[in-house]
N, C-alpha and C positions, 0 to 999 in steps of 0.2 A: 471641551465645549464651553461656550460662554453663556451667561444668563441662564444657568440651570435652575436657579431659584425662581425664575420668572416663568409661569405656566405657558404663556404665549410663545416666548422664545424657545422654551423646551419643546413645545409641540412642533414648532417650525423645524427645529433640529431633528426631531424624530422623523418628520415627513421627509426631510432631505436624505436621511439614512435609508428610509424605506424605498425611495425612488432610485437609489443607486445599487440596490442589492435585491436579488430575486427572493431570498428568504433570510430572515434574521432569527436566531434563537432569542428567547427572552433574556437569557443570561448575557448574551453579547450586547443587546440594546441597553440593558441596565448598566453594564460597565461603560459603554460609550457615553451614555447620558449622565452617569454618576447618580443614579436614583434607584430606589427600591423597586421590586417587582410590582408592588401595589401601586406606586406612583406611575409606573410605566403603563399599567392597565388603565388608569384614569386618563393618561395622555392619549392612549389609543382610542378610548371612547370619545374624547374631545375631537379628534380628527374625524371619527365617524359621523359626529353631529354636523361637521362642516361639509359632508358629502363624499368623503373618501371611503372607498370600499376596502377594508382591511380584514383579511382572513386570518384566523387564529387557530392554532392547534395546541392540544394539551399533552401532558406526559413529559418524559425525560427528553424527548426529541422535539418538544413543542416550540412554537415560535410564531412569528408574524410575517405576513406577505401582503404587499400592496396589490390589489386586484383591480380589474376593470369594473367600473360602476355603470349606472344607468345614464349618467351625464358626465361631462368633462369638468372636473374641479380645477382650481388654480394649480399651476405647476411652479416648482421652485427650480430656477436655473442658476448655474454659476456664470461668471463673466464670459468665459470662453464659449459656453453653450449658447448664451444669448446672442453673442456676435455671430456664431455659425448659423443659427436659425434665421437671424435677420438677413444675412448675406444670401442664404438659400432662398428666402422669400423674394428677394430682389431679382435673383436669377430666373425665377419661374415666370417673370413678367413676359418673357419671350417664348413661353412654352406653346406647343401645338395642341395642348389639351384644352378643350372648349371650356371657357369660363374660369380657368385657373388663374389667368392674369389678374382679373378683378378680385378674385378671392384672395390671392397673394397680397395685393395692394391693401386690402382691408385688414388682413392679419398683420402686415408689416406696420401699418399705421398704429395699431393697438400696441405692438411691441415697442416701437420707437417712442411712443408717448411716455412710456414708463422707464425707458432706459436712462441710466445715469449719464450725465453729459460726457464723461470720459469714454464710456462705451459707445455712445452715439458718434463721437468723433472717430473712433476706431472703425466703425461700420462704414461711415462716409468715406474715410480715407481709402479703405480697401475697395469699396464699390467704385469710387471715382478713378482708381488707378489700375483696375483689372478689367480687361475686356474679354468677353467670351466670343470665340469663333464658332459659328454654326454653319456647317457645310450644307449646301443644297438650298432648296426653296421650301417655304412652309408647305405643309401637307394641304392638298386640295380640299380635303374634308377634315374639319376639326375633329379631334378625338374626344369621345364622351368620357368624362372622368369616372363614371360608374363602370364603364367597360374596363378601363385600366384597373380599377379597384377589384373587380370580379376576377380578372385574369391573375392579378397578383395574389389574391386569396387562393385561387385554384393552384397556383405554383407552390404556395406555402403548404397547402393541405394535401397536395398530390391527388387532386381530383380532376377527372376528365371534364372537358367542356365541349359544347357544340356551338357552331356559329356558321353563318353564311359568309363566303369569301369571294371577292372579285379579283380575278387574276389580272396580270398586265395586259392580256389581250382582250379583256372585257368579259370573259366567260365567268359565270357565277356557279358556285357549287357549295353544297353543305359539307362541313368538315367535322370530324370527331377526333380530338387530339388529347394527348397527355402533355399539358403545359409544363415547361421546366424553368424558363427564365425570360424576363422582359429585358430588352436592351434599348437604351435611348441613344440615338445617333443623330446629333444635331436636331433638326425639326422632325425627324422620323422616329417612330417607335416600332420595334420589331419583337415578335414572339418566337422563341425557339421552342419547338414542340415535336413530339413523336406522333406522326400521323397514323392513327390506329388502322384505318382501312388500307393504307398504302404500305404499312410496315416499314416506315423509313422516317428519317429526320426531315423536317421542313422549317423554313423561315417564313413568317407571315407578317406583312405590314399591317399594323393595327388600324390605320385609317381606312383600310380596305375591308375591314372586318365588321360584320353587322349581326345583331340579334344574338349576342353571346349569352350562353346560359350554362349553369352547372349541370353535368350529366348524372351526378349522383353515384359515380363509380370511382373508387379509389384505385391508385396504381402505385407500383414500386418505382422509385426514381431510377432513371438510367444515367449512364455516363455520357455527357454531351461529347460528340466527336472533338478530339483535341483538348477536352477538359475545360474550355473557356468559351462561354456563350458569345462574348463580344468578338473574339477572333473567328468564331464560326459564322456569325452574321457577316463579318467583313469578307470572308472567303466566299460566302453565298452570293453577296452582291457582286464580287469580282467575277464570278462565273456566269452571271446573268448575261444573256445576249444583248449586245449594244447595236443600235442601228447603223453605226459607222465605225469603220476599222481600216487601218493600213498597217503594213509591216515594213521594216527597214533593216538593213544590215549596217551595223555601226563598227567602227574601228576600235573596239574594246573587247577584251575577253569577257566571257560571261561573269567571271569573278570580279573583274574591275568594273563592269557595268553595274553590278549590284551595289558596289561600294559608291560609285560616282552618282548613280541615279536613284539612291535609296529614298529620296524625298519625292520621287516622281511616280505617278500611277501608271506603270508600264510592266508588261510581262516580258521576261528575258528568257530566251531559249538558246541552247547550244546549237551550233551548225553541225549537221551530221551528213554522212554519205558524201556524195559528190559536191554538195554545197559547203563542206567543211573548209574553213579558211583560218589558219593560225592568227590569233590576236583579234578575231572578229566574232560577233554573235548577232542573233536576230532579236529585234524589239517588236512587240505587238502593241499598237496604240488603239484603244477603244474608247468611245465616248458617245453621248447622246446627240452631239452636234458636230458637223464637219469642222467648224471653226475651232472647237475644243481639241479635236484630233491634231489640227495644224499647230496649235499652241504647244501640245505635248511634244510633237516632232521638233519644233524650233528649240524647245528647252533642252531636249536631248542633244541636238546638234551643237549646242554651246559647249558640250563636254568633249565631243570627238566628231570627226567627219562621218556622215552616214549617207546611205543611198536607199531610196524607196524601192521596194520590190515591185515587180510588174503586177498589175491588177489581176484578180481572180475572175473567172467567167461568171456571168449572171448579173443580177441586179442587187444582190445582198451586200452585207459588209465586206469591204475589201475589193469591191467591183471598180470598174473604170471610173464610174461616177464619183466614188469616194476619193480615189487617187487624184483625179483631175481637180476636184474641188479643193483638196488639201494643197496641191501645188499652186492653185490660184491664190489661196489664202497666204501661202508662204511668199509668193511673188509680191503681193500687196504689202506684207510685213517687211520684206526686204526693201521695197521702195520707200516706205515710211521711215525705216531706220536710216537709210542713206540720206534722206532729207533732214533727219534729225541731227546727224553728225556733220552735215555739210557746213562749211564756214559761211558765215553771213557776210553780205557785201558791206 
């Protein structure tokens, strides 16, 4: 340690140690700072006068721990920590959480004002040369930051919460759940929770959730299906009914299709029974808009020849309306591509 003879420098060194460790014995801190136990106690008192809440315990196992206080005192950050926080604040400018963009901008201004020039250049270089992709559109309703904080607290403390929820079809109902994990997916936030009344796992979009409150009941954490909340949300979204769908048979085996189309959002199925055909499999394309379905079909057709299945009966996904619309979009795309590659006069 440097400047151990300087009380201010020694106090800052002590604070840096306390911020990186949950508990330090008095002997460990004395050795790190190269001071006596008496001097250590004076330095601890000095930090307390500056607003830092430091818990102390006596005895052979006694020591010191930095605790949460009534207000936020100054923090000591190393170079890498400061850069990461600044980058994180920049990225939240595009968040769907109501008011967080302005709050992030204010916090970022305070941090960048005191950053050394070398760190400011690092932050600027990283921010200017890294672009975030956010899938989908911003949530219709901005998310209340207090709601996110309450849910996160309930996940941490394993406490049930109640809230009102608006489903995709507009129906509203009261829910009682055991919250396990929040998942951020682009502009959307999802809660993975055990629905107490339905005795099953559910995924909830946080922007459709209202009047969240703690229920005052603790629960034992369960194992999320598959063990990963992000993957569970991804599967849940993939299983949701989409308004438009077509299926097609492609000249690839299911194994080859999974390898060739791994970047494409498409379900791949083996052909069975009378439909079985060596070297072929069925693809299921689903999307919110018919034009998106056509785009997926065209992308798959770049890998191997395919043929659309006949439409299903009725007016739902996979009906004649969907198949005809997709064919029309594909005809338009074919015409435009032909014009694009045609030689100019």
